[in-house]
Wavefront OBJ file of the C-alpha trace (Angstrom):
o trace
v 27.556 4.269 10.162
v 27.689 1.591 7.500
v 26.097 -1.900 7.659
v 28.117 -4.235 5.506
v 28.477 -8.387 5.653
v 26.625 -11.012 5.150
v 22.721 -11.582 6.810
v 22.628 -13.921 9.504
v 19.389 -15.695 9.744
v 18.482 -17.165 12.834
v 14.511 -18.377 14.128
v 13.431 -15.112 15.862
v 15.865 -12.208 14.514
v 19.131 -11.592 11.865
v 21.773 -9.358 12.102
v 23.455 -6.948 9.937
v 27.008 -6.655 10.885
v 25.429 -5.095 14.362
v 22.519 -4.168 13.423
v 19.811 -6.669 14.254
v 16.374 -7.103 12.709
v 13.668 -8.315 15.117
v 11.100 -10.995 13.508
v 7.705 -9.492 15.546
v 5.267 -12.780 16.129
v 2.570 -12.921 18.760
v -0.865 -14.767 19.312
v -4.017 -14.028 17.973
v -6.006 -11.562 19.656
v -9.781 -11.684 20.081
v -9.100 -7.714 20.010
v -6.761 -5.267 17.868
v -5.401 -2.668 19.993
v -5.300 1.035 18.416
v -4.045 3.006 21.341
v -1.170 5.124 19.975
v 1.785 6.328 22.617
v 1.122 9.379 24.418
v 1.938 12.378 21.919
v 3.456 16.038 23.852
v 2.388 19.471 23.351
v 5.706 20.290 21.183
v 4.936 17.292 18.398
v 1.595 18.431 18.144
v 2.938 21.865 17.878
v 5.761 21.062 15.264
v 2.952 18.814 12.966
v 0.323 22.076 13.506
v 3.068 24.359 12.346
v 3.971 22.344 8.677
v 1.317 23.931 5.843
v -0.456 21.694 4.369
v -0.095 19.043 7.212
v -2.876 17.771 8.645
v -3.332 16.701 12.365
v -5.381 13.725 12.412
v -5.527 10.693 14.477
v -3.517 9.856 17.772
v -1.202 12.670 16.902
v -4.681 15.047 17.487
v -5.977 16.600 20.556
v -8.961 13.241 21.745
v -12.240 15.506 21.120
v -10.874 15.663 17.514
v -10.116 12.206 16.937
v -13.458 11.469 18.327
v -15.384 13.851 15.729
v -12.907 11.812 13.405
v -13.655 8.414 14.070
v -14.600 6.805 10.235
v -17.761 5.641 9.617
v -16.950 2.729 6.636
v -18.848 3.700 3.661
v -20.044 1.359 1.288
v -19.431 1.722 -2.591
v -21.782 -0.073 -5.064
v -19.070 -0.821 -7.861
v -15.583 -1.024 -7.807
v -12.672 -1.269 -10.555
v -9.059 -1.392 -10.081
v -6.644 -0.749 -12.431
v -3.349 -2.108 -12.388
v -1.276 0.735 -13.440
v 2.543 -0.692 -12.610
v 3.799 -4.030 -11.687
v 6.055 -6.296 -12.530
v 4.981 -8.619 -15.583
v 3.333 -6.922 -18.988
v 1.958 -10.023 -20.785
v 0.041 -9.573 -24.822
v -2.011 -12.733 -24.165
v -3.591 -12.593 -21.009
v -7.379 -14.024 -21.265
v -9.873 -11.414 -19.987
v -12.097 -13.074 -16.653
v -16.051 -13.449 -16.658
v -17.813 -14.532 -13.834
v -20.856 -13.607 -12.035
v -19.220 -11.504 -9.557
v -16.102 -10.283 -11.405
v -14.563 -8.989 -15.127
v -11.086 -8.281 -15.292
v -10.660 -6.672 -18.915
v -7.251 -7.107 -20.179
v -5.556 -4.023 -22.269
v -2.871 -5.390 -24.221
v 0.695 -4.433 -24.142
v -0.188 -1.253 -25.968
v -3.347 -0.099 -23.629
v -5.805 1.659 -25.255
v -3.280 3.727 -27.846
v -4.827 3.268 -31.596
v -1.559 5.106 -32.443
v 1.647 3.676 -33.806
v 3.074 0.579 -32.198
v 6.344 2.447 -30.895
v 5.116 2.582 -27.394
v 4.270 -0.359 -24.933
v 2.896 -0.338 -21.566
v 6.475 -1.016 -18.877
v 6.364 -3.477 -16.324
v 8.878 -2.884 -13.533
v 9.356 -3.847 -9.454
v 7.149 -1.151 -8.465
v 3.364 -1.035 -7.243
v 0.269 1.204 -8.477
v -3.109 0.605 -8.529
v -6.081 3.305 -9.626
v -9.515 2.572 -7.662
v -12.639 3.758 -9.734
v -15.977 3.716 -6.995
v -18.644 4.263 -7.198
v -22.141 4.959 -4.914
v -24.841 5.720 -6.669
v -24.448 8.736 -8.897
v -20.726 9.850 -6.889
v -17.644 8.498 -8.651
v -14.014 8.522 -6.601
v -11.162 7.878 -8.057
v -8.104 6.697 -5.490
v -4.241 6.362 -6.590
v -2.812 3.961 -4.350
v 1.077 4.097 -5.204
v 3.100 5.267 -7.844
v 5.430 2.411 -8.520
v 9.260 2.660 -8.837
v 10.239 5.342 -11.722
v 8.172 8.187 -12.998
v 8.934 7.129 -16.165
v 7.030 4.065 -15.717
v 3.996 5.721 -14.703
v 3.933 8.376 -16.989
v 3.772 6.091 -19.346
v 1.291 3.538 -18.502
v -1.113 6.499 -17.184
v -1.437 7.836 -21.127
v -1.322 4.662 -22.418
v -3.857 3.855 -20.329
v -5.778 7.060 -20.734
v -5.876 7.646 -17.213
v -5.849 11.076 -16.430
v -3.781 11.760 -12.661
v -5.727 15.684 -12.857
v -9.116 13.658 -11.912
v -7.888 11.833 -9.360
v -9.653 12.564 -5.875
v -6.688 10.924 -3.885
v -3.513 9.420 -3.199
v -2.715 6.840 -0.995
v 1.306 6.075 -0.223
v 1.414 3.081 1.772
v 5.086 2.983 3.174
v 8.289 4.650 2.475
v 9.765 2.066 -0.139
v 11.053 3.602 -3.072
v 8.911 1.409 -4.983
v 5.845 2.523 -3.953
v 6.562 6.583 -3.980
v 9.554 6.822 -6.735
v 6.885 7.710 -9.531
v 5.285 10.903 -7.447
v 7.425 13.162 -9.483
v 6.131 12.692 -12.807
v 2.309 13.580 -10.641
v 3.813 16.615 -9.178
v 4.346 18.957 -12.465
v 3.923 18.516 -16.178
v 0.814 18.616 -18.696
v -1.921 17.078 -16.553
v -0.277 16.707 -12.696
v -2.404 16.237 -9.367
v -4.836 18.916 -8.834
v -3.889 21.225 -6.335
v -5.916 20.516 -2.900
v -5.510 17.052 -3.612
v -4.964 14.608 -0.321
v -2.066 12.569 0.022
v -2.762 10.087 2.889
v -0.034 8.164 4.781
v 0.878 6.169 8.334
v 2.632 8.706 10.093
v 6.030 10.582 10.299
v 8.200 7.570 9.543
v 7.071 7.684 6.029
v 9.213 10.805 5.106
v 12.803 9.692 6.725
v 15.715 8.210 4.425
v 16.456 4.816 4.339
v 18.819 2.165 2.886
v 18.338 -1.405 1.513
v 19.976 -4.683 2.485
v 18.840 -6.642 -0.552
v 21.296 -8.597 -2.079
v 23.761 -7.966 1.105
v 24.865 -4.653 -0.382
v 24.059 -1.312 1.815
v 22.292 1.337 -1.103
v 20.829 4.535 -0.672
v 16.956 3.921 -0.931
v 15.462 7.394 -1.239
v 13.062 8.912 0.684
v 9.564 10.876 0.149
v 10.174 14.550 -0.504
v 7.637 16.160 1.913
v 8.748 19.556 0.655
v 8.130 18.348 -3.261
v 4.148 17.338 -2.050
v 3.371 20.341 -0.654
v 5.165 23.110 -3.262
v 3.221 20.832 -5.630
v -0.452 22.299 -3.821
v -1.227 18.940 -2.325
v -2.232 18.252 1.392
v -0.640 15.864 3.263
v -3.325 13.647 5.640
v -0.630 11.779 7.840
v -2.520 9.443 10.691
v -1.518 6.571 12.737
v -5.485 5.621 12.578
v -7.779 4.500 10.050
v -8.907 7.027 7.714
v -11.937 7.482 5.094
v -10.375 8.201 1.925
v -12.389 10.375 -0.577
v -15.528 9.305 0.686
v -15.637 5.874 -0.519
v -12.389 4.117 0.563
v -10.531 3.853 3.832
v -7.038 2.967 5.347
v -5.872 0.594 8.120
v -3.950 3.023 10.153
v -1.277 1.389 11.876
v -1.389 -2.613 11.459
v -0.896 -4.581 14.422
v 0.622 -7.950 14.411
v -2.472 -10.136 15.478
v -1.598 -13.621 13.413
v 1.683 -15.279 13.175
v 2.755 -13.476 10.482
v 6.271 -11.485 11.335
v 7.323 -8.329 10.109
v 10.728 -8.298 8.894
v 12.316 -6.032 6.124
v 16.194 -5.764 5.002
v 16.058 -1.824 4.998
v 17.672 1.004 7.390
v 15.606 4.009 8.352
v 17.629 7.268 9.170
v 15.690 9.350 11.792
v 16.103 12.783 11.203
v 16.777 12.318 7.533
v 13.780 13.623 5.585
v 11.532 13.463 8.725
v 11.186 15.745 11.875
v 12.601 13.793 15.241
v 10.607 15.142 17.640
v 7.256 13.666 15.583
v 8.904 9.909 15.873
v 7.656 7.867 18.459
v 10.147 7.555 21.460
v 12.038 4.458 20.838
v 13.492 5.837 17.870
v 13.530 9.610 17.673
v 16.955 9.309 19.217
v 18.859 7.308 17.184
v 20.816 7.775 14.302
v 20.058 4.336 12.522
v 17.381 1.624 13.287
v 16.312 -1.768 11.253
v 13.086 -0.700 9.862
v 9.893 -2.208 10.982
v 7.273 -0.463 8.626
v 5.155 0.486 11.785
v 3.936 3.329 9.408
v 2.562 0.809 6.711
v -0.991 0.969 5.936
v -3.341 -0.467 3.815
v -6.165 0.490 1.515
v -9.870 -1.209 1.441
v -13.233 -0.685 0.252
v -16.575 -2.431 1.333
v -18.600 -3.567 -1.746
v -22.011 -3.562 -1.038
v -23.415 -7.178 -1.697
v -19.821 -8.643 -2.131
v -17.399 -8.068 1.030
v -14.276 -6.356 1.966
v -11.878 -5.668 -1.242
v -8.358 -5.000 0.648
v -5.535 -3.529 -0.752
v -1.995 -4.805 0.785
v 0.359 -3.026 -1.481
v 3.486 -4.678 0.276
v 2.543 -6.353 3.176
v 5.520 -5.836 5.250
v 3.492 -6.016 8.437
v 1.783 -9.403 7.161
v -0.974 -9.717 4.570
v -2.952 -11.006 7.226
v -2.403 -8.864 9.462
v -3.736 -6.521 6.458
v -6.930 -8.513 6.173
v -7.780 -8.320 10.128
v -7.053 -5.052 10.453
v -9.541 -3.987 7.738
v -12.096 -6.542 9.212
v -11.810 -5.013 12.299
v -12.078 -1.344 11.192
v -15.656 -2.417 9.181
v -17.279 -4.984 10.935
v -17.328 -6.991 7.252
v -15.977 -10.149 7.913
v -16.416 -11.417 4.369
v -13.222 -10.981 2.254
v -14.384 -10.736 -1.659
v -10.818 -10.065 -3.073
v -7.078 -9.155 -1.274
v -4.778 -7.933 -4.072
v -1.390 -6.222 -3.799
v 2.397 -7.514 -2.856
v 2.362 -10.116 -0.329
v 6.253 -9.870 0.274
v 6.749 -13.846 0.402
v 10.380 -13.783 -0.511
v 13.875 -12.996 0.981
v 13.765 -12.546 3.919
v 10.704 -14.541 4.064
v 11.323 -17.947 3.134
v 9.278 -21.094 1.771
v 7.852 -22.068 4.975
v 6.146 -18.647 5.427
v 5.076 -18.802 2.040
v 3.347 -21.987 2.657
v 2.050 -20.847 5.615
v 0.622 -18.106 4.141
v -1.365 -19.823 1.788
v -2.946 -22.580 4.261
v -4.042 -19.069 6.648
v -5.507 -17.609 3.516
v -7.347 -20.170 2.209
v -9.339 -20.864 6.137
v -10.039 -16.497 5.482
v -11.832 -17.877 2.383
v -11.516 -14.517 0.287
v -13.496 -15.045 -3.095
v -10.191 -14.044 -5.037
v -6.899 -13.719 -4.416
v -4.722 -11.386 -6.782
v -0.752 -11.805 -5.985
v 0.909 -8.821 -7.251
v 4.711 -7.293 -7.503
v 6.620 -8.884 -4.449
v 4.478 -11.925 -3.740
v 6.918 -14.841 -5.265
v 5.951 -17.546 -6.868
v 6.310 -20.194 -4.023
v 3.096 -18.604 -2.950
v 1.454 -18.289 -6.233
v 2.305 -21.996 -6.825
v 0.599 -23.313 -3.571
v -2.114 -20.855 -3.810
v -3.005 -22.546 -7.512
v -2.563 -26.006 -5.639
v -4.951 -24.815 -2.520
v -7.544 -23.016 -4.335
v -7.265 -22.738 -7.880
v -10.406 -21.008 -9.140
v -9.451 -17.953 -6.755
v -6.409 -17.072 -8.097
v -6.456 -14.416 -10.543
v -3.084 -13.353 -12.325
v -2.797 -9.387 -12.793
v -0.270 -8.013 -15.386
v -0.157 -4.484 -16.103
v -3.193 -2.863 -17.623
v -5.763 -5.514 -16.012
v -9.101 -3.592 -15.300
v -10.725 -5.509 -12.213
v -14.253 -5.016 -11.715
v -16.483 -6.086 -8.599
v -19.932 -5.019 -7.376
v -23.681 -5.371 -9.311
v -23.304 -4.713 -13.019
v -19.255 -4.130 -12.269
v -17.779 -0.562 -12.621
v -17.025 1.077 -15.718
v -14.277 3.175 -15.707
v -14.380 7.613 -15.856
v -13.204 8.457 -19.508
l 1 2 3 4 5 6 7 8 9 10 11 12 13 14 15 16 17 18 19 20 21 22 23 24 25 26 27 28 29 30 31 32 33 34 35 36 37 38 39 40 41 42 43 44 45 46 47 48 49 50 51 52 53 54 55 56 57 58 59 60 61 62 63 64 65 66 67 68 69 70 71 72 73 74 75 76 77 78 79 80 81 82 83 84 85 86 87 88 89 90 91 92 93 94 95 96 97 98 99 100 101 102 103 104 105 106 107 108 109 110 111 112 113 114 115 116 117 118 119 120 121 122 123 124 125 126 127 128 129 130 131 132 133 134 135 136 137 138 139 140 141 142 143 144 145 146 147 148 149 150 151 152 153 154 155 156 157 158 159 160 161 162 163 164 165 166 167 168 169 170 171 172 173 174 175 176 177 178 179 180 181 182 183 184 185 186 187 188 189 190 191 192 193 194 195 196 197 198 199 200 201 202 203 204 205 206 207 208 209 210 211 212 213 214 215 216 217 218 219 220 221 222 223 224 225 226 227 228 229 230 231 232 233 234 235 236 237 238 239 240 241 242 243 244 245 246 247 248 249 250 251 252 253 254 255 256 257 258 259 260 261 262 263 264 265 266 267 268 269 270 271 272 273 274 275 276 277 278 279 280 281 282 283 284 285 286 287 288 289 290 291 292 293 294 295 296 297 298 299 300 301 302 303 304 305 306 307 308 309 310 311 312 313 314 315 316 317 318 319 320 321 322 323 324 325 326 327 328 329 330 331 332 333 334 335 336 337 338 339 340 341 342 343 344 345 346 347 348 349 350 351 352 353 354 355 356 357 358 359 360 361 362 363 364 365 366 367 368 369 370 371 372 373 374 375 376 377 378 379 380 381 382 383 384 385 386 387 388 389 390 391 392 393 394 395 396 397 398 399 400 401 402 403 404 405 406 407 408 409
């Protein structure tokens, strides 16, 4: 089946030549449900049979879930390195505040050699988290950008060695968030064998097609076989997970604010993913509108500061991601929210303005818009809370916590 033609937007849905995309809206809830659909024995057996594939969360037995319920850790310091984003700016000013410093690497990163290379920007997202708790240090990579050339170039210029990374989180199955992974699976300094890769469920492995600009094109798939062949370990869960003992993922992000999930991609069940491991409403279909149920955010609790939430791409809504992190951690104060907020097409100006207004009520200390956020939100955020908005740029290093974290060599 090929879907072509102009997308028609309505108040509650839009349609691409016969394939409906629903805007999911639910009222704000006092509590967030986390119950997953029942999973039969066959699905458990299929997962257990996959080498390197951990049976976690609602896909595990009830006793195993209880034992794995995450206790959210607290870190003393946190540094976030912007590895891949849409802009490089040679003249970005550093930031020095009592609770935040931002170092700017410049267009050549930390390279002191001949001026024949520069940091590269692209439509993709990747960020490395350096966290510290006492003498313990951990490194977690969030997503890998669009192309292997870009992430390999930028990691080298920023002197960030994949062999020192303790975990990888892949937020969702869109190419601009996993396309660079191949550069980390082989070569001189790949990810170490046994490194865990955290994902939000089987859907992430399904092939996808994009409808951006009203043209249907292949959008790739996350290659499970390549990940396992490189000796990495896949941790798949619809529920929250602690990552490297310092961070945590949100698991599935419920829609508990006025934000809707809408995304112009199609998902193909059974292509790259196991049908039997998908949820009942999708597993027997050939093509489905992509509601990004598997998208996860990553967060940290920083001592004496609060939550730092990375929403990556916010298809499920940046406000929903924040609420989910608050519920899991029990921490209400948001020190910073960073990532792509996806307030561009098919979301429109009213949603960008509404999100800025609602985020003002959340009152984070800092808002760091990246990737797919869009300038309409940025303009409104600068109007509403100008001192809280900090622009990122590739090579920037955000330091949170007492004394601020210093990057590992």
